[in-house]
C-alpha positions in Angstrom: 221.4 88.1 102.8 222.0 85.8 106.2 220.1 82.9 106.4 217.6 82.9 109.7 218.8 79.9 111.7 222.0 79.0 110.6 223.0 83.1 110.1 225.1 81.9 107.1 225.1 83.6 104.1 222.7 82.7 101.3 224.6 84.2 98.4 228.2 84.2 97.4 230.1 87.2 98.3 230.5 88.4 94.1 226.7 88.1 93.5 226.2 90.3 96.9 228.8 93.0 96.2 226.8 93.2 92.5 223.6 93.4 93.9 224.4 96.2 96.9 226.4 98.1 94.3 222.5 98.7 92.7 220.3 98.9 95.8 222.4 100.4 98.1 223.8 103.2 95.0 222.4 107.1 96.1 220.5 107.4 92.8 218.9 104.0 91.7 218.4 102.6 95.1 215.7 104.9 96.1 213.7 104.0 93.2 213.3 100.0 94.6 210.3 100.4 96.7 210.8 96.8 98.5 213.1 93.8 97.8 211.2 90.4 98.2 213.0 87.1 99.0 211.5 83.7 99.3 212.5 80.4 101.0 213.7 81.7 104.0 211.4 79.0 106.3 210.5 82.9 107.9 208.5 85.9 107.5 210.5 89.0 107.8 210.5 92.7 107.5 214.3 93.8 107.3 216.0 97.1 106.6 219.7 97.4 104.4 222.4 98.8 105.7 223.1 102.1 104.3 220.2 102.2 102.5 219.7 105.6 100.3 217.1 107.7 101.8 213.5 106.5 100.3 214.7 102.8 99.9 211.7 100.4 100.6 212.1 97.3 103.1 213.0 93.8 102.7 210.2 91.4 103.0 211.3 87.7 103.5 208.6 85.2 102.7 208.3 82.0 104.8 208.1 78.7 103.1 205.3 76.3 102.8 207.1 73.7 104.3 206.8 72.9 108.1 210.9 72.0 108.3 212.2 74.4 111.9 208.6 73.7 113.2 207.4 76.9 111.8 203.6 77.3 110.0 203.4 77.2 106.5 202.9 79.9 104.9 202.2 81.9 101.8 201.9 85.6 100.7 200.2 87.2 97.9 201.8 90.4 97.0 200.0 92.8 94.6 202.0 96.1 93.6 201.1 99.2 91.1 204.3 98.8 88.7 
């Protein structure tokens, strides 16, 4: 993933490659209803490049800290597992 404000990579390349091999896999990726990430200082909904059909969105959750002049926030997520 890419950081919203500085557009820098958040993960080392070897971890990104491993992660994408799972979420972009044609058989496995379509079973992932959503991806939820925190500590990015902004609320966003993203889509994944090369996502398999049926793959869910990517949600980034804002921080509680008012760094970068954002409004502090939190999100409660409920899902059926």
